[in-house]
NUVO-298088 format. One record per residue (C-alpha): residue number from 0; x, z, y. Coordinates in steps of 0.25 Angstrom, whole numbers. Example, Ala and Ser with C-alpha at 12.3 -4.5 7.8 and 13.67 -1.06 7.14 Angstrom:
{pos->0; u->49; w->31; v->-18} .
{pos->1; u->55; w->29; v->-4} .
***
This chain:
{pos->0; u->-15; w->-32; v->108} .
{pos->1; u->-10; w->-37; v->94} .
{pos->2; u->-17; w->-30; v->82} .
{pos->3; u->-8; w->-20; v->75} .
{pos->4; u->-5; w->-23; v->60} .
{pos->5; u->0; w->-12; v->51} .
{pos->6; u->11; w->-15; v->41} .
{pos->7; u->12; w->-7; v->28} .
{pos->8; u->25; w->-8; v->21} .
{pos->9; u->23; w->-6; v->6} .
{pos->10; u->37; w->-1; v->3} .
{pos->11; u->39; w->-1; v->-12} .
{pos->12; u->27; w->-1; v->-21} .
{pos->13; u->26; w->1; v->-36} .
{pos->14; u->28; w->-12; v->-42} .
{pos->15; u->40; w->-17; v->-50} .
{pos->16; u->47; w->-23; v->-37} .
{pos->17; u->60; w->-14; v->-37} .
{pos->18; u->66; w->-24; v->-47} .
{pos->19; u->62; w->-36; v->-39} .
{pos->20; u->67; w->-31; v->-26} .
{pos->21; u->79; w->-22; v->-22} .
{pos->22; u->72; w->-20; v->-8} .
{pos->23; u->60; w->-11; v->-15} .
{pos->24; u->63; w->3; v->-11} .
{pos->25; u->63; w->13; v->-23} .
{pos->26; u->68; w->27; v->-20} .
{pos->27; u->61; w->36; v->-10} .
{pos->28; u->72; w->34; v->0} .
{pos->29; u->71; w->19; v->-1} .
{pos->30; u->56; w->19; v->0} .
{pos->31; u->56; w->28; v->12} .
{pos->32; u->67; w->20; v->19} .
{pos->33; u->60; w->7; v->16} .
{pos->34; u->47; w->12; v->22} .
{pos->35; u->54; w->17; v->35} .
{pos->36; u->61; w->3; v->36} .
{pos->37; u->47; w->-4; v->34} .
{pos->38; u->42; w->5; v->45} .
{pos->39; u->53; w->1; v->55} .
{pos->40; u->50; w->-14; v->51} .
{pos->41; u->35; w->-12; v->56} .
{pos->42; u->28; w->-6; v->44} .
{pos->43; u->18; w->5; v->49} .
{pos->44; u->14; w->10; v->35} .
{pos->45; u->23; w->11; v->23} .
{pos->46; u->16; w->11; v->9} .
{pos->47; u->24; w->19; v->-1} .
{pos->48; u->26; w->19; v->-16} .
{pos->49; u->37; w->27; v->-23} .
{pos->50; u->46; w->23; v->-35} .
{pos->51; u->55; w->30; v->-45} .
{pos->52; u->68; w->30; v->-38} .
{pos->53; u->76; w->27; v->-51} .
{pos->54; u->67; w->16; v->-57} .
{pos->55; u->59; w->10; v->-45} .
{pos->56; u->46; w->12; v->-53} .
{pos->57; u->34; w->16; v->-46} .
{pos->58; u->32; w->31; v->-44} .
{pos->59; u->22; w->41; v->-40} .
{pos->60; u->31; w->53; v->-39} .
{pos->61; u->27; w->62; v->-27} .
{pos->62; u->42; w->66; v->-24} .
{pos->63; u->45; w->51; v->-22} .
{pos->64; u->33; w->49; v->-12} .
{pos->65; u->37; w->62; v->-5} .
{pos->66; u->52; w->57; v->-3} .
{pos->67; u->47; w->44; v->3} .
{pos->68; u->37; w->50; v->12} .
{pos->69; u->47; w->61; v->17} .
{pos->70; u->58; w->51; v->20} .
{pos->71; u->49; w->42; v->28} .
{pos->72; u->42; w->54; v->36} .
{pos->73; u->56; w->60; v->39} .
{pos->74; u->61; w->47; v->45} .
{pos->75; u->58; w->41; v->59} .
{pos->76; u->48; w->32; v->53} .
{pos->77; u->33; w->32; v->57} .
{pos->78; u->27; w->24; v->46} .
{pos->79; u->14; w->27; v->40} .
{pos->80; u->16; w->31; v->25} .
{pos->81; u->6; w->25; v->15} .
{pos->82; u->9; w->31; v->1} .
{pos->83; u->3; w->23; v->-12} .
{pos->84; u->-7; w->30; v->-22} .
{pos->85; u->-7; w->17; v->-30} .
{pos->86; u->3; w->22; v->-42} .
{pos->87; u->-5; w->29; v->-53} .
{pos->88; u->-15; w->18; v->-55} .
{pos->89; u->-9; w->8; v->-65} .
{pos->90; u->-16; w->7; v->-79} .
{pos->91; u->-11; w->-1; v->-90} .
{pos->92; u->-20; w->0; v->-103} .
{pos->93; u->-12; w->4; v->-115} .
{pos->94; u->-10; w->-6; v->-127} .
{pos->95; u->-17; w->-5; v->-137} .
{pos->96; u->-25; w->6; v->-131} .
{pos->97; u->-30; w->3; v->-117} .
{pos->98; u->-36; w->17; v->-116} .
{pos->99; u->-22; w->22; v->-115} .
{pos->100; u->-13; w->19; v->-103} .
{pos->101; u->-2; w->10; v->-106} .
{pos->102; u->13; w->9; v->-101} .
{pos->103; u->13; w->8; v->-86} .
{pos->104; u->0; w->15; v->-83} .
{pos->105; u->2; w->25; v->-71} .
{pos->106; u->-12; w->30; v->-70} .
{pos->107; u->-12; w->43; v->-62} .
{pos->108; u->-23; w->53; v->-57} .
{pos->109; u->-29; w->50; v->-43} .
{pos->110; u->-23; w->64; v->-39} .
{pos->111; u->-9; w->60; v->-43} .
{pos->112; u->-10; w->47; v->-36} .
{pos->113; u->-12; w->54; v->-22} .
{pos->114; u->-3; w->66; v->-24} .
{pos->115; u->8; w->60; v->-15} .
{pos->116; u->-3; w->57; v->-5} .
{pos->117; u->-8; w->71; v->-5} .
{pos->118; u->6; w->77; v->-4} .
{pos->119; u->13; w->67; v->6} .
{pos->120; u->0; w->63; v->15} .
{pos->121; u->4; w->49; v->19} .
{pos->122; u->-4; w->43; v->30} .
{pos->123; u->-9; w->32; v->21} .
{pos->124; u->-9; w->30; v->6} .
{pos->125; u->-14; w->18; v->-3} .
{pos->126; u->-26; w->19; v->-12} .
{pos->127; u->-28; w->8; v->-21} .
{pos->128; u->-43; w->5; v->-22} .
{pos->129; u->-40; w->-4; v->-34} .
{pos->130; u->-42; w->-4; v->-49} .
{pos->131; u->-37; w->-18; v->-54} .
{pos->132; u->-27; w->-25; v->-63} .
{pos->133; u->-14; w->-25; v->-56} .
{pos->134; u->-4; w->-34; v->-63} .
{pos->135; u->-5; w->-30; v->-78} .
{pos->136; u->-10; w->-16; v->-75} .
{pos->137; u->-23; w->-10; v->-70} .
{pos->138; u->-23; w->-2; v->-57} .
{pos->139; u->-33; w->9; v->-58} .
{pos->140; u->-40; w->16; v->-46} .
{pos->141; u->-54; w->20; v->-49} .
{pos->142; u->-64; w->24; v->-38} .
{pos->143; u->-64; w->38; v->-43} .
{pos->144; u->-48; w->39; v->-42} .
{pos->145; u->-49; w->32; v->-28} .
{pos->146; u->-59; w->42; v->-23} .
{pos->147; u->-50; w->54; v->-28} .
{pos->148; u->-37; w->48; v->-22} .
{pos->149; u->-45; w->44; v->-9} .
{pos->150; u->-50; w->58; v->-7} .
{pos->151; u->-36; w->64; v->-9} .
{pos->152; u->-30; w->54; v->1} .
{pos->153; u->-41; w->57; v->11} .
{pos->154; u->-39; w->72; v->9} .
{pos->155; u->-24; w->72; v->14} .
{pos->156; u->-27; w->62; v->26} .
{pos->157; u->-20; w->50; v->20} .
{pos->158; u->-27; w->36; v->23} .
{pos->159; u->-29; w->28; v->10} .
{pos->160; u->-25; w->13; v->11} .
{pos->161; u->-35; w->7; v->1} .
{pos->162; u->-28; w->-4; v->-7} .
{pos->163; u->-37; w->-15; v->-12} .
{pos->164; u->-33; w->-26; v->-21} .
{pos->165; u->-46; w->-33; v->-22} .
{pos->166; u->-60; w->-34; v->-16} .
{pos->167; u->-66; w->-23; v->-26} .
{pos->168; u->-56; w->-13; v->-21} .
{pos->169; u->-60; w->-15; v->-7} .
{pos->170; u->-75; w->-12; v->-11} .
{pos->171; u->-70; w->1; v->-18} .
{pos->172; u->-62; w->5; v->-6} .
{pos->173; u->-74; w->3; v->3} .
{pos->174; u->-82; w->11; v->-6} .
{pos->175; u->-72; w->23; v->-5} .
{pos->176; u->-73; w->22; v->10} .
{pos->177; u->-88; w->22; v->9} .
{pos->178; u->-87; w->35; v->0} .
{pos->179; u->-78; w->42; v->10} .
{pos->180; u->-66; w->42; v->1} .
{pos->181; u->-59; w->34; v->11} .
{pos->182; u->-60; w->36; v->25} .
{pos->183; u->-64; w->24; v->34} .
{pos->184; u->-57; w->16; v->41} .
{pos->185; u->-50; w->13; v->28} .
{pos->186; u->-37; w->7; v->26} .
{pos->187; u->-37; w->-5; v->16} .
{pos->188; u->-25; w->-12; v->10} .
{pos->189; u->-28; w->-25; v->4} .
{pos->190; u->-19; w->-29; v->-7} .
{pos->191; u->-18; w->-44; v->-11} .
{pos->192; u->-10; w->-52; v->-22} .
{pos->193; u->-8; w->-41; v->-32} .
{pos->194; u->-12; w->-45; v->-46} .
{pos->195; u->-23; w->-43; v->-49} .
{pos->196; u->-30; w->-40; v->-35} .
{pos->197; u->-34; w->-50; v->-24} .
{pos->198; u->-25; w->-62; v->-21} .
{pos->199; u->-17; w->-63; v->-9} .
{pos->200; u->-26; w->-73; v->-2} .
{pos->201; u->-30; w->-74; v->13} .
{pos->202; u->-45; w->-77; v->9} .
{pos->203; u->-46; w->-65; v->-1} .
{pos->204; u->-40; w->-56; v->10} .
{pos->205; u->-49; w->-61; v->21} .
{pos->206; u->-62; w->-59; v->12} .
{pos->207; u->-57; w->-45; v->8} .
{pos->208; u->-56; w->-41; v->23} .
{pos->209; u->-71; w->-44; v->24} .
{pos->210; u->-74; w->-32; v->15} .
{pos->211; u->-65; w->-22; v->21} .
{pos->212; u->-72; w->-8; v->24} .
{pos->213; u->-76; w->-7; v->38} .
{pos->214; u->-65; w->-3; v->48} .
{pos->215; u->-54; w->-3; v->37} .
{pos->216; u->-40; w->-5; v->41} .
{pos->217; u->-34; w->-15; v->31} .
{pos->218; u->-21; w->-22; v->27} .
{pos->219; u->-18; w->-32; v->16} .
{pos->220; u->-6; w->-37; v->9} .
{pos->221; u->-1; w->-47; v->-2} .
{pos->222; u->9; w->-45; v->-12} .
{pos->223; u->22; w->-54; v->-14} .
{pos->224; u->22; w->-67; v->-7} .
{pos->225; u->8; w->-65; v->-1} .
{pos->226; u->13; w->-53; v->7} .
{pos->227; u->14; w->-59; v->20} .
{pos->228; u->3; w->-70; v->19} .
{pos->229; u->-7; w->-58; v->16} .
{pos->230; u->-1; w->-50; v->27} .
{pos->231; u->-4; w->-61; v->37} .
{pos->232; u->-18; w->-63; v->32} .
{pos->233; u->-20; w->-48; v->33} .
{pos->234; u->-15; w->-47; v->47} .
{pos->235; u->-24; w->-59; v->51} .
{pos->236; u->-36; w->-53; v->45} .
{pos->237; u->-34; w->-40; v->53} .
{pos->238; u->-27; w->-31; v->43} .
{pos->239; u->-14; w->-24; v->41} .
{pos->240; u->-1; w->-28; v->33} .
{pos->241; u->7; w->-23; v->21} .
{pos->242; u->21; w->-28; v->16} .
{pos->243; u->32; w->-22; v->8} .
{pos->244; u->40; w->-22; v->-4} .
{pos->245; u->29; w->-17; v->-12} .
{pos->246; u->21; w->-30; v->-10} .
{pos->247; u->32; w->-40; v->-7} .
{pos->248; u->47; w->-42; v->-10} .
{pos->249; u->50; w->-54; v->-2} .
{pos->250; u->50; w->-58; v->13} .
{pos->251; u->47; w->-72; v->9} .
{pos->252; u->48; w->-81; v->-3} .
{pos->253; u->62; w->-79; v->-9} .
{pos->254; u->66; w->-68; v->1} .
{pos->255; u->66; w->-54; v->-4} .
{pos->256; u->62; w->-43; v->5} .
{pos->257; u->74; w->-34; v->8} .
{pos->258; u->66; w->-23; v->13} .
{pos->259; u->52; w->-18; v->16} .
{pos->260; u->56; w->-18; v->31} .
{pos->261; u->59; w->-33; v->30} .
{pos->262; u->45; w->-36; v->24} .
{pos->263; u->39; w->-28; v->36} .
{pos->264; u->47; w->-35; v->46} .
{pos->265; u->41; w->-48; v->41} .
{pos->266; u->27; w->-42; v->41} .
{pos->267; u->29; w->-38; v->56} .
{pos->268; u->33; w->-52; v->60} .
{pos->269; u->21; w->-58; v->52} .
{pos->270; u->11; w->-48; v->59} .
{pos->271; u->16; w->-52; v->73} .
{pos->272; u->16; w->-67; v->70} .
{pos->273; u->1; w->-65; v->67} .
{pos->274; u->-1; w->-59; v->80} .
{pos->275; u->-2; w->-44; v->76} .
{pos->276; u->7; w->-32; v->79} .
{pos->277; u->13; w->-22; v->69} .
{pos->278; u->7; w->-8; v->69} .
{pos->279; u->16; w->4; v->71} .
{pos->280; u->14; w->16; v->61} .
{pos->281; u->7; w->24; v->72} .
{pos->282; u->-2; w->11; v->75} .
{pos->283; u->-5; w->10; v->60} .
{pos->284; u->-9; w->25; v->60} .
{pos->285; u->-19; w->22; v->72} .
{pos->286; u->-24; w->10; v->65} .
{pos->287; u->-27; w->17; v->52} .
{pos->288; u->-31; w->30; v->57} .
{pos->289; u->-20; w->38; v->50} .
{pos->290; u->-17; w->52; v->52} .
{pos->291; u->-3; w->51; v->56} .
{pos->292; u->10; w->57; v->50} .
{pos->293; u->10; w->70; v->43} .
***
């Protein structure tokens, strides 16, 4: 029997992609509809950010998350919900005084960053095990903050998806598992190609998989033009897949993606060409040991 590969669709993200693609969903209704369509195309999991409906800027407003979640849960879709906890970690030191946050800083308390998880209780939420330079800003997630967030996530029965952008992040993720902050088997999402994390390279991904925590389920993805090459590498190495307009705006060079569903449809074809099969939402729940829908 062919191995089942879970596709996660990263529906909208928080980067400045709205001005680059009309396909990126912005309003809660658009985000929910795009997530449902991605599920119909083959995604078992949908990874959700929210945006200001008027400006398209990233948002952490609880009522926006609530509307997206309620719309998906009220539909006939069976997709697994994965809400982000990433927003609230951006630091831009002030100029001339670097001890004061500069414009664009979004730092929030750990409690504030998981409030929507405690309220809405998705089956999965992301947890970025990463302090790093990201573009021209710093992305700040200290071990103490991660412990606080991890304990709150665990308390409501949500499974954290540990996002790692480099080898040191994987070491910290392993430490959190050993401390009991994160339950084992863990779920690891390997992010490649983001400035300034690990490159989208087959050799780098192959080496990183040798250091995964025992028994962990894992996925990997690359951004932009490396989205499908890194997906293929992840599948060949025994991992799962992620695609979506958060990560990639084109189906191929010069061909803009018209929707998240179109990106997922291409992913399903690639996975089957590599000799695997696409997992359904319920198969994903069984593979990852999720609690099921509320």
